[in-house]
N, C-alpha and C positions, 0 to 999 in steps of 0.2 A: 523690451523692459522699459517704462515708461519711465525718464527721467524725473528726478525729484523735483517740484518746483522750488525756485526761493524767488519769491517776489523781489522786484525791482520797486527803487525807491520811488519811482512816478506811481506805480500801482497804490504802494503802501500810501503816499499824499494823497490820492485818489480816494483811497477808502476813507482816511481821516477827514479829510473833507465832507464826502458822505454821511459820515459820523457826525459830523457839524449839522448837516443838515436836516439830520433826523431829530437830533436834538432839539434844533430849532421848532419842527413842526407838533413833538409832542407837548412843548412847553406850550405851543399857540392852544392845543388839543386841551391841555389842562385848564388854562386860564380859558378858555369857553367854557368850558363843564363848571367851572368853579363860578361864574358870573352868573353860567343859567340858574346853580343853585342858591345864591344870592337874591339875585331878581326873583324868585318866586314866591318870596318873602316880602315883596314891597309893591307899595302900589300902584297898579299897572299905567294909571293917570298922571302918574307923578315924572319930573323930568328926571333921568336916569342919573344925570349927574348928581344932581341934590339928595336920589334915594341913597346917593352911596358914599354922599358929604365928601366928594372929591375938589380939592384946589385944581381945578382945571378950567378953562376961560369957558364958557355958556357955549358960545360960537363953536367951539371946538367938536361939539355934539349935542344937538339941540333937541334931541331925541326922547321919546316916554319912555318907561320902563320896559310898556307894552311895543314899542315898536325898536327896539334895540334887542328883545327876546328874537324875534319874528327877524330879525335882520341879521343876528347874529350866524348862523347855518351858512346863510351867503358870502358872510365873512371868511368863515373857514374854507369855503370850495376856491375864494377868488385867492387865499394867502396859499392855496396850493397849487395854483398855476403859478406864482411868481416864485414857488419853490421850484417849480420845472424849469426855470428860467436859470436856475444855480445849480440843477442837475445837469443841464446840459451845458453850463460852460464847465462845469470838471471834467466829464467824459470828454468834451475835447479838447481842454489844456492837456488829461491824459494822454489820447491820439496824437499831438503834437510832439508831446515830450517823447514818448517810449517809439516815438519814427524816427526822430531827430536821432536818439542813441543807439537805436537798431541799425541805421543805416554807418553811423562815426563808428560802430563798434566792428561794422562790415568792412571797415576801410576804406568807406569813400569821407575822407577828412583831410582837412585843410593841414599842409607842412607845419603851418607858422602859428596858428590860433584855434582854438575847439570850435569851429567851422566844418561844415559840408564842404568838400571840391563839388569841381561844377556835376560832375557827373553823381554825386550825392545828393544835389539841389533838383536834378532835374527828375530825379526818382519819387525824390519829399513833395515834389512842388506840389500835387496832387490834395495834397494834405497838409504841408507848413505853411503853405501860400493861400489856403482857404479858412473864411470863420463861416464855417457851415459844421454840417453833420451830415447829411444824408447821403452826397455824392462823396467826401473823404471817407464813410464806412463803407462804401462799395467797395472806393480803391484799396481799402485795406484790407478787404478780403483777399483781393488778387496778392498783395504787397506780405501779406503774412500766411497765404496759401490755407485761409478759413472761410467758414462758411456761418454767418451767424443767424442764417434763416428767420423764425418768426420775428429774433428780437430786431433785425434791422428792419421789417416792416412795421415794428411798433413806434422805430423810432423816428422812421420817416412822418410818420402821423404826428407825432410827441413834438419834434421841430416845427412842425408847424403850427401847432399852440403856442410852443415857446416863441414863437416870430410874433405872433399875435398880441404875448403878452408885454415882448420885448419891442418892439415897434408901433402897436396901436395902444397902448395903455390897458390890452386885456379886451378891448371892446371890438365887437364886432360889426366887421365893414362886408363889402359886398367878394371882395379879393377874397377873404375869409370864408365865405362861404362857398366859393369856387376850391379854394385850395383843400377844404375839408366838408365837402356836403353832405356829410351825416351830423353834422354840428346840429344841436337843436336849441342852441340859444340864437334869438331875432334878430336883425339886421340891428346896430348900434345899441345894443345889451350887454352887459359885461361877461366872459366866457368864467366860467367855474371848473372845477376839477375835483373828482371824486377822490375819497382814500384809495378806493379799489385802484384807482389808474394812476393815480401820484405814484401807490406802490409798485403796478406795473413797469412803472418809469423807472423806478430806482433797480428794479431787481433784473430790467432789460439793460439798461447802462453797467451793473456789477457784470454780469453774464458777459457782455461784449469785452469788459476790459482786461476779465480774469482769461478771457480765451484767448487775445492777445499778449497776455503777458506768460500765459504757459508756454505760449509759442516762441516768442522775441528773447525771452528772459534767460541769461547765459552767465557764468559767472567773470566773462569778458565786459558784458555790458554794466554790470553791477558794480565792477574796477572803474570801469572810467564814469558813472555816475556819484561815486564816491569821492576820487579825485577830483572833480569837479566842485563838489560839495565844499572839501577841503580846500579848494584855490578859492572858493568865495569867504570861507571864512578868515582865510589869509589876508585876503584884500581888506577888511575890515577890523581886524585886527585881535579875533576873536576864535584863534588854531590853541588849541589846550597846551601844557607843557608837552615836551618832547618823551617823557618819561610816560605820559598818560595817553598817549595817541591810540595804541592799540586797543587799551580798555573804552575809550573815548568813541572806538570804532566801532565796536563790538555791540557795543551799549547803544548808540544811536543810529546804525546803518546795518547792523545784523551779518556783516562782512565778515568771514569767517575761511580758511582754509589757503590762504596765501604763501606762496614760498618765499623764501627769505629774502632773495632775490629781489621779488616784487615790494615787500616791505623797505629795503634799503634803497631802492629807486625814489621811494612815495615819501621816505623820510629825507632822502636828498633834496628832493623837488621842494620840500615846504619850509625846510629849516636850513 
């Protein structure tokens, strides 16, 4: 029988970030469509800022209505590439967070602080000490006994596109063409991303994170996460009143089913 999955705080945060990314994207799409509808009614040769009567310095956008209409779809393509950078950061952040709590909750922890011990650091190093995704994701398959399948293959390519955006401003270099041979953009031209590609990246990231979370998360891990969150709140003086603590925990973290002894210990540490 498959255990019932209660998501970690790390996964819930990951989903929240992805939701905000989606909101950002669809706001851009709405803006693009609205701009196109308005410009259809304007003289093609007029400066766009004049046609829209906008209080923006002319040097900020010195294109005609026709030029703006032609460029707008490319704007969306390039914006999607930049959103891929955020998606990669969200997945990388989740992977580091869940790896730490997985190891910590399995006993690889220092006695005097919320840190991993030497063995935990050694086990987690291929993920926790890397600012990347392809190799850490490969290692995560071993650590969590998973096979990401085509989602890993997709993210190996998506991460190369992410690097082109983050390190080259989204422009094609000779290195980019070597790393991504099927890229159609010519040398020194901007890279774009279709909605189909961005949607695929978002879905693949979700599948990977969910597979890890379903495998790694248990009551012990979630309890450690919540205790850490409460310690953080205590450090900045934002703990709820003791009488409201468990209501606060249920509402904000969804943690239930603790034994009385566990609750007493948490209260003793906080108040």
